[in-house]
ZALO-767831 format. One record per residue (C-alpha): residue in three letters; x, y, z. Coordinates in steps of 0.02 Angstrom, whole numbers, padded with zeros to 5 digits, always signed. Example, Ala and Ser with C-alpha at 12.3 -4.5 7.8 and 13.67 -1.06 7.14 Angstrom:
// ZALO-767831
ALA+00615-00225+00390/SER+00684-00053+00357/
***
This chain:
// ZALO-767831
MET+00005-00002-00005/PRO+00048+00187-00033/GLY+00168+00224+00117/ILE+00355+00301+00181/ALA+00515+00188+00193/GLY+00701+00244+00227/ILE+00893+00206+00303/ILE+00942+00324+00460/SER+01141+00273+00446/GLN+01306+00341+00444/ARG+01343+00196+00312/PRO+01418+00256+00140/PRO+01306+00326+00045/ALA+01308+00198-00098/ASP+01252+00046+00015/CYS+01113+00135+00099/ASN+01043+00208-00083/ALA+01060+00034-00160/ARG+00952-00051-00011/LEU+00811+00101-00028/ARG+00775+00062-00213/PRO+00729-00109-00160/MET+00630-00081+00000/LEU+00525+00033-00105/ASP+00493-00070-00269/THR+00452-00218-00157/MET+00309-00079-00080/ARG+00251-00039-00265/HIS+00174-00186-00291/GLU+00029-00126-00393/ASP+00033-00024-00561/PHE-00044+00119-00521/TYR+00073+00173-00376/LYS+00225+00283-00411/MET+00376+00325-00296/ALA+00514+00447-00259/ALA+00654+00435-00182/ARG+00769+00578-00074/SER+00967+00562-00015/PHE+01039+00656+00122/PRO+01205+00603+00152/GLU+01278+00741+00275/MET+01144+00678+00399/GLY+01132+00502+00349/VAL+00955+00495+00300/TYR+00896+00393+00125/ALA+00700+00364+00110/GLY+00562+00378-00016/ALA+00369+00353-00041/VAL+00272+00262-00126/THR+00101+00340-00183/PHE-00040+00327-00272/GLU-00044+00367-00458/ASN-00122+00553-00418/GLY-00024+00585-00242/ASP+00138+00666-00186/GLY+00247+00600-00055/ILE+00382+00711-00039/PHE+00367+00895+00001/SER+00505+01031+00056/ASP+00497+01224+00094/GLU+00553+01343-00039/SER+00745+01329+00050/LYS+00736+01133+00045/SER+00804+01148+00221/VAL+00635+01068+00288/VAL+00604+00912+00190/LEU+00445+00805+00226/ILE+00428+00636+00154/PHE+00215+00596+00186/SER+00101+00463+00191/GLY-00116+00479+00218/GLU-00206+00604+00255/CYS-00222+00739+00383/PHE-00382+00840+00424/CYS-00388+01033+00495/ASP-00563+01098+00526/SER-00651+01030+00353/LYS-00506+01053+00254/ILE-00362+00925+00214/ALA-00181+00997+00256/ASP-00063+00938+00133/GLY+00129+00928+00137/GLN+00176+01105+00119/LYS+00025+01151+00252/LEU+00133+01033+00370/ILE+00289+01120+00357/GLU+00209+01274+00387/PHE+00155+01204+00558/TYR+00322+01121+00586/LYS+00411+01293+00557/ASN+00290+01400+00677/ALA+00291+01256+00810/GLY+00405+01136+00822/GLY+00401+00945+00830/ALA+00254+00983+00947/PHE+00158+01021+00787/ILE+00122+00827+00750/GLY-00002+00834+00909/ARG-00104+00967+00801/LEU-00125+00835+00664/ASN-00303+00731+00640/GLY-00286+00578+00539/PRO-00212+00404+00464/PHE-00033+00461+00445/SER+00139+00436+00448/GLY+00304+00536+00409/LEU+00502+00566+00409/LEU+00523+00748+00417/ILE+00712+00800+00382/ASP+00774+00985+00476/LYS+00947+01011+00374/ASN+00977+01191+00484/ARG+00942+01114+00652/ARG+01010+00916+00599/LYS+00864+00839+00672/VAL+00745+00672+00597/PHE+00581+00671+00670/LEU+00487+00501+00627/PHE+00302+00514+00689/ASN+00132+00420+00646/ASP-00056+00451+00719/ARG-00099+00421+00891/PHE-00210+00274+00829/GLY-00050+00187+00749/ILE-00158+00124+00607/GLN-00025+00192+00473/ARG+00085+00081+00538/ILE+00269+00101+00524/TYR+00394-00058+00533/PHE+00574-00052+00598/HIS+00715-00142+00621/GLU+00884-00090+00721/THR+01060-00128+00687/ALA+01228-00063+00780/ASP+01255+00033+00630/ALA+01090+00084+00549/PHE+00892+00102+00584/TYR+00758+00054+00436/PHE+00587+00078+00423/ALA+00457+00056+00313/SER+00261+00053+00284/GLU+00255-00121+00261/ALA+00372-00271+00352/LYS+00410-00343+00173/ALA+00511-00211+00125/LEU+00628-00238+00263/LEU+00623-00451+00237/ARG+00671-00391+00060/ILE+00840-00309+00133/LEU+00872-00397+00303/PRO+00901-00591+00268/ASP+00901-00607+00454/SER+00731-00568+00486/ARG+00650-00683+00363/GLU+00607-00805+00494/PHE+00447-00825+00599/ASP+00440-00763+00785/PRO+00373-00887+00883/GLU+00275-00752+00996/GLY+00209-00671+00841/VAL+00131-00857+00776/ALA+00061-00893+00958/ASP-00014-00719+00967/PHE-00088-00749+00773/LEU-00149-00907+00821/THR-00224-00865+00981/PHE-00302-00697+00946/GLY-00282-00691+00743/CYS-00171-00549+00754/VAL-00018-00518+00849/LEU-00027-00405+01010/ASP+00100-00287+01083/TRP+00165-00181+00920/LYS+00257-00345+00874/THR+00244-00447+00701/LEU+00261-00621+00623/PHE+00438-00586+00594/HIS+00588-00587+00663/HIS+00678-00433+00739/ILE+00541-00346+00661/ALA+00414-00219+00755/ILE+00300-00090+00744/VAL+00313+00081+00785/PRO+00169+00128+00929/GLY+00022+00240+00898/GLY+00064+00417+00945/SER+00255+00407+00929/LEU+00389+00561+00886/TRP+00551+00493+00873/THR+00700+00616+00858/PHE+00840+00568+00775/GLU+01013+00681+00818/ASN+01185+00643+00844/ASP+01166+00474+00789/ARG+01053+00454+00914/CYS+00890+00389+00950/LYS+00756+00469+01081/LYS+00591+00361+01068/GLY+00460+00499+01133/LYS+00265+00484+01127/TYR+00172+00655+01085/PHE-00011+00581+01151/SER-00059+00442+01277/PRO-00252+00386+01284/GLU-00218+00434+01478/THR-00241+00617+01410/TRP-00425+00581+01356/GLU-00456+00472+01524/SER-00426+00616+01630/GLN-00579+00716+01546/PRO-00737+00724+01653/GLN-00874+00616+01626/LEU-01051+00694+01565/THR-01228+00651+01603/GLY-01311+00553+01443/LYS-01434+00727+01390/GLU-01255+00829+01397/PHE-01181+00681+01292/GLU-01311+00657+01175/GLY-01302+00850+01128/ARG-01136+00829+01115/LEU-01117+00682+00988/GLN-01265+00776+00885/GLN-01142+00926+00876/THR-00982+00845+00869/PHE-01018+00721+00729/LYS-01105+00853+00601/GLN-00944+00968+00640/ILE-00808+00835+00584/LEU-00915+00751+00447/PRO-00882+00875+00310/ARG-00682+00841+00324/TYR-00734+00677+00257/PHE-00825+00726+00114/GLU-00671+00863+00049/THR-00611+00798-00107/THR-00615+00848-00295/SER-00612+00687-00343/LYS-00769+00540-00331/ILE-00811+00496-00161/GLY-00898+00326-00146/ILE-00989+00279+00029/ALA-00963+00106+00056/LEU-01155+00089+00120/THR-01229-00044+00246/GLY-01427-00063+00321/GLY-01322-00032+00494/LEU-01299+00123+00603/ASP-01150+00175+00578/THR-01160+00243+00379/ARG-01343+00291+00422/MET-01266+00421+00530/ILE-01157+00457+00393/MET-01285+00475+00276/ALA-01404+00572+00397/CYS-01271+00704+00407/CYS-01185+00712+00249/PRO-01143+00898+00187/ARG-01285+00953+00064/ASP-01156+00978-00067/HIS-01104+00791-00095/GLY-01118+00794-00285/HIS-00958+00684-00278/ALA-01019+00559-00188/THR-01104+00385-00253/CYS-01156+00217-00148/TYR-01100+00047-00165/THR-01134-00120-00058/PHE-01027-00257-00065/THR-01129-00425-00091/GLY-01134-00598-00130/ASN-01139-00682-00321/ASN-01342-00699-00307/GLY-01484-00665-00201/GLN-01499-00507-00091/THR-01473-00473+00098/LEU-01531-00357+00210/ASP-01390-00234+00177/ASP-01433-00245-00011/ARG-01614-00195+00008/ILE-01597-00084+00170/ALA-01435+00024+00091/ALA-01536+00059-00087/ARG-01696+00126+00020/VAL-01546+00228+00113/ALA-01477+00289-00038/ALA-01656+00338-00098/ALA-01684+00441+00029/ALA-01534+00527+00017/ASN-01550+00568-00158/LEU-01386+00478-00200/ASP-01355+00317-00347/HIS-01331+00164-00257/ARG-01259+00012-00345/LEU-01215-00188-00292/LEU-01032-00243-00318/ARG-01065-00431-00353/LEU-00943-00566-00296/GLY-00920-00639-00468/SER-00864-00814-00533/ASP-00700-00754-00572/PHE-00677-00730-00367/PHE-00690-00912-00341/SER-00562-00961-00510/ASN-00429-00855-00454/ILE-00454-00874-00265/SER-00276-00921-00244/THR-00209-00774-00319/TYR-00326-00656-00225/ALA-00269-00751-00083/ASP-00101-00712-00102/LYS-00107-00549-00156/THR-00198-00501+00008/ILE-00062-00578+00119/PHE+00050-00503+00019/ALA-00037-00353+00029/THR-00050-00348+00214/ASP+00092-00412+00275/GLY+00012-00581+00321/CYS-00110-00460+00430/ALA-00243-00516+00331/GLY-00293-00692+00289/VAL-00388-00807+00173/PHE-00538-00758+00245/ASN-00511-00591+00190/ALA-00460-00607+00008/HIS-00639-00539-00035/GLU-00565-00377+00023/LEU-00446-00349-00115/TYR-00566-00402-00234/PHE-00701-00289-00182/ASN-00573-00123-00174/GLN-00501-00154-00334/ARG-00694-00150-00391/ALA-00738-00006-00276/ARG-00581+00111-00349/LYS-00644+00076-00518/ILE-00808+00181-00450/ALA-00717+00314-00342/PRO-00550+00331-00285/ILE-00591+00356-00106/ARG-00701+00250-00022/LEU-00789+00332+00141/THR-00842+00177+00272/GLY-00941+00192+00432/ASN-00783+00061+00506/TYR-00755+00044+00693/GLY-00926+00152+00738/SER-00958+00000+00838/GLU-00812-00019+00914/ILE-00798+00164+00961/LEU-00967+00216+00987/ARG-01055+00065+01053/GLY-00905-00049+01125/ILE-00947-00190+01012/SER-00799-00308+01020/THR-00728-00464+00904/PHE-00559-00445+00991/LYS-00560-00608+01087/LYS-00471-00775+01077/ILE-00496-00886+00903/PRO-00567-01072+00971/LEU-00457-01182+00835/ALA-00444-01355+00864/PRO-00300-01392+01002/GLN-00258-01545+00915/LEU-00222-01443+00763/PHE-00060-01399+00852/ASN+00100-01485+00887/PRO+00126-01522+01062/GLU+00230-01380+01126/LEU+00122-01231+01019/ARG-00033-01314+01093/GLU+00033-01276+01266/THR+00105-01099+01235/ILE-00054-01051+01151/THR-00165-01114+01331/SER-00035-01006+01419/GLN-00070-00846+01295/ALA-00250-00866+01325/ALA-00278-00741+01470/LYS-00157-00606+01388/LEU-00273-00522+01302/SER-00339-00465+01465/ALA-00192-00360+01516/HIS-00238-00248+01399/LYS-00422-00224+01439/ALA-00418-00045+01521/HIS-00548+00112+01491/PRO-00654+00023+01352/VAL-00607+00159+01207/THR-00441+00154+01244/PHE-00455-00037+01223/ALA-00548-00007+01054/ALA-00451+00128+00974/PHE-00281+00098+01023/LYS-00285-00084+01023/GLU-00444-00176+00932/VAL-00413-00065+00766/PRO-00239-00055+00755/TRP-00192-00251+00776/ASN-00347-00346+00771/LEU-00451-00243+00616/PHE-00283-00173+00528/GLY-00287-00332+00416/ASN-00439-00270+00311/LEU-00399-00091+00326/ALA-00247-00132+00243/ALA-00303-00233+00116/GLY-00427-00075+00073/ARG-00297+00044+00082/SER-00175-00055-00058/GLN-00322-00014-00166/LEU-00393+00154-00130/ARG-00407+00293-00003/PHE-00487+00250+00156/ARG-00585+00367+00268/THR-00701+00332+00423/PRO-00765+00472+00539/TYR-00760+00343+00674/LEU-00571+00388+00716/ASP-00591+00562+00708/ASN-00483+00638+00855/GLU-00633+00737+00900/LEU-00757+00607+00909/VAL-00640+00465+00984/ALA-00598+00587+01129/LEU-00780+00635+01161/MET-00815+00453+01182/PHE-00710+00456+01328/GLN-00839+00564+01421/ALA-01014+00465+01385/PRO-01079+00364+01549/GLU-01064+00184+01540/GLU-01236+00155+01504/VAL-01255+00258+01358/ARG-01084+00199+01277/LYS-01137+00030+01282/SER-01341+00075+01199/SER-01373+00096+01016/LEU-01505+00259+01044/PRO-01394+00397+01037/SER-01324+00352+00873/PHE-01529+00324+00823/ASN-01577+00500+00875/LEU-01437+00566+00786/VAL-01496+00485+00631/ARG-01700+00541+00680/VAL-01668+00717+00724/ASN-01556+00758+00563/HIS-01652+00649+00439/PRO-01801+00601+00493/ALA-01861+00510+00315/LEU-01682+00376+00357/ALA-01747+00360+00538/GLU-01913+00271+00440/ILE-01806+00128+00380/PRO-01776+00005+00497/THR-01571-00047+00532/ASP-01537-00215+00487/ARG-01536-00245+00687/GLY-01708-00211+00690/PHE-01682-00011+00762/GLY-01825+00089+00661/SER-01932+00271+00701/ASN-02041+00177+00833/ASN-01898+00084+00972/SER-02024+00035+01097/GLY-02173-00082+01124/VAL-02190-00268+01071/LYS-02175-00238+00877/PHE-02007-00155+00932/LEU-01941-00299+01029/TRP-01995-00423+00920/ARG-01930-00350+00757/ARG-01745-00324+00883/ALA-01781-00517+00931/PHE-01789-00593+00750/ALA-01654-00471+00706/GLU-01533-00530+00827/ALA-01568-00734+00796/THR-01575-00730+00617/PHE-01394-00641+00643/LYS-01332-00769+00741/LEU-01410-00926+00642/ASP-01326-00819+00484/TYR-01163-00822+00594/TYR-01175-01008+00621/SER-01214-01067+00469/THR-01067-00975+00390/ALA-00939-01012+00518/GLY-01016-01171+00612/LEU-01077-01208+00754/PRO-00982-01167+00912/ARG-00838-01296+00959/PRO-00898-01351+01102/VAL-01063-01436+00985/SER-00976-01424+00836/ALA-01013-01617+00801/LEU-01192-01570+00761/ASN-01152-01475+00620/PRO-01185-01582+00489/PHE-01381-01607+00566/PHE-01384-01410+00580/ARG-01365-01339+00406/PRO-01497-01443+00330/ILE-01628-01404+00456/ILE-01573-01209+00427/GLY-01575-01232+00239/LYS-01763-01293+00248/LEU-01840-01151+00354/LYS-01747-01037+00228/ILE-01700-00888+00366/ALA-01506-00895+00343/GLY-01431-00782+00228/LEU-01531-00628+00285/HIS-01362-00534+00334/LYS-01221-00623+00271/PHE-01159-00683+00103/LEU-00984-00730+00136/ARG-00966-00903+00173/TYR-00797-00975+00195/SER-00841-01130+00275/SER-00976-01180+00133/TRP-00844-01125-00004/PHE-00693-01221+00071/ARG-00809-01377+00048/ASN-00877-01336-00113/GLU-00793-01206-00241/MET-00607-01201-00162/ALA-00616-01376-00089/PRO-00486-01414-00228/TRP-00377-01279-00172/VAL-00384-01321+00017/ARG-00338-01514-00011/GLU-00190-01460-00108/VAL-00107-01325+00018/LEU-00162-01441+00161/SER-00067-01610+00092/ASP+00082-01494+00039/SER+00224-01584+00140/HIS+00308-01410+00178/VAL+00148-01358+00279/ARG+00138-01540+00349/ASP+00331-01534+00391/SER+00328-01338+00463/GLY+00331-01402+00644/ILE+00195-01278+00684/TRP+00036-01423+00659/ASP+00021-01603+00711/SER+00038-01664+00544/ARG-00075-01832+00600/PHE-00209-01709+00642/LEU-00173-01607+00482/LYS-00202-01765+00369/THR-00378-01781+00408/LEU-00422-01586+00409/ALA-00463-01571+00243/HIS-00562-01724+00225/ALA-00681-01694+00385/HIS-00714-01515+00330/ILE-00749-01531+00142/HIS-00867-01702+00188/GLY-00976-01593+00306/ARG-00930-01714+00474/ASN-00850-01564+00552/ASP-00830-01390+00533/PHE-00641-01319+00520/SER-00650-01176+00439/ALA-00556-01070+00545/GLU-00417-01199+00565/ILE-00391-01195+00368/ASN-00393-01008+00365/ALA-00238-01015+00490/VAL-00158-01170+00404/MET-00178-01094+00242/THR-00128-00906+00313/LEU+00028-00938+00378/GLU+00070-01081+00236/ALA+00057-00913+00126/VAL+00161-00793+00231/GLU+00307-00927+00209/ARG+00300-00963+00053/LEU+00284-00775+00009/PHE+00409-00695+00123/LEU+00502-00843+00213/ARG+00596-00986+00157/LYS+00488-01129+00108/SER+00584-01253+00211/SER+00602-01146+00364/HIS+00580-01253+00529/LEU+00499-01155+00675/ASP+00533-01274+00859/PHE+00433-01204+00990/SER+00499-01300+01118/THR+00688-01242+01080/LYS+00637-01074+00979/GLU+00792-01131+00884/TYR+00728-01145+00702/ALA+00827-01134+00537/LYS+00859-00959+00440/PRO+00735-00935+00286/ILE+00784-00853+00122/ALA+00689-00712+00031/ALA+00521-00775-00101/PHE+00564-00616-00210/
***
């Protein structure tokens, strides 16, 4: 995806420049990317940027004494601040200017006069910076693969990272799947001066946690005011903007408060290869009520015929943060880019506004792992509880940048991705919400009702409508929640303790014809049908069985048991096939990971 990369070192300039070029080349994995680089040998800085075809990543003042290498977007009031504006901010406020920035970003600022270099990112850390340090050099990049390209000693799985991934579906604590490659924490400002690096932070969530709590009435008034105030920023563009519309509350809030002058906007909804979900039907009604065009972007047959390619591209683009289960993200965002280069979504609204979380232990079958890893994962189960602090802190500063980063990275590899739900002002406000209000959907729905009554008349996919009380409402909510759960279980299988009942459960649900109202992503079914040959091929590969991660005896029966419907092992298949692709795309095929000794062969690059 677009980003920055560089080397800070006093090594010979020819050596550093020779390493920088392949780093940027590795990040330029789409033909609509462009790249640029700058060298500052007198300061030991060699850096560049990869951007979309119409973007700029390197900026300087008139004297060329201050240079900014930047990726992302910054919103100031209702305008987007470009690199030149950010340099002005720096000249007026020094490094403190970063605290004023609002949006997803990462940057490297070189001040030749002061002989200082600043590396920084957004306060949530969603515009990632991976780094690796040696005795004589500091390497950084927006994509881990750029570092793997030039650092062969890092082309190894990190045991702790793999254990995290298999326990929670992501790696915790700003670590990665790769040996000696870490992530700069969110809200960081690292200063390089006189061959030293001072690793500081310009923001900590404790700043927002210390705010006074509002009453329910005060909070709801502030929410209405703040959301309407910040939303125009996310419509600021001279290009077309695509609103990824669903049947839920978060995109409904956007539609209710969107600026009247939204001539650049159009709407679309991602959906399956046939039929219609509640999202499809509701989104069409919402778009019509807002006087905007709407279209369905369907999952075509080409997705299934090229599934291994889409999975590999997704895993490669996201450095393994998005797996096989996320292959559709790259597919859909490729198509969304043809409609509009900017995608505006309601992503993270549920987490930030209502504390809904999917960040938890993944119940993979213990027999999938070798005995040493099985013991490690068992001990990992309580690890997430150490991060449970203030619920908004957990959502914004841990769940979003760690657990939800994969889908975000897949989308950002294709287009500019915007959501108002990570706006500094809105997230700061949520720390002031009373606990009982923060868990409720009513403030969000009331915002829709006040600002666009016609949209409030259209029930959401979870049953909220103009009348949110009485028997009719309770029945509507109960039906929505029941069918949502049935959709989930018919897609992902019954919970592990009763998963043996899956062969009986699916036919019954099919006959009742109440499944498929909410979800169209059916990887469990696809692994048994359209993707079955691919699943068999990967799981029977000798490199997979000999990796040192899996119990080879269980692996032999995994594909057969799932494809023939005796049990649902879709999550296990996703885990195995994702790590197989990470190993094949980034590491040596013959790498072996030993969790008992933590000694393993050094892999080679697969570039």
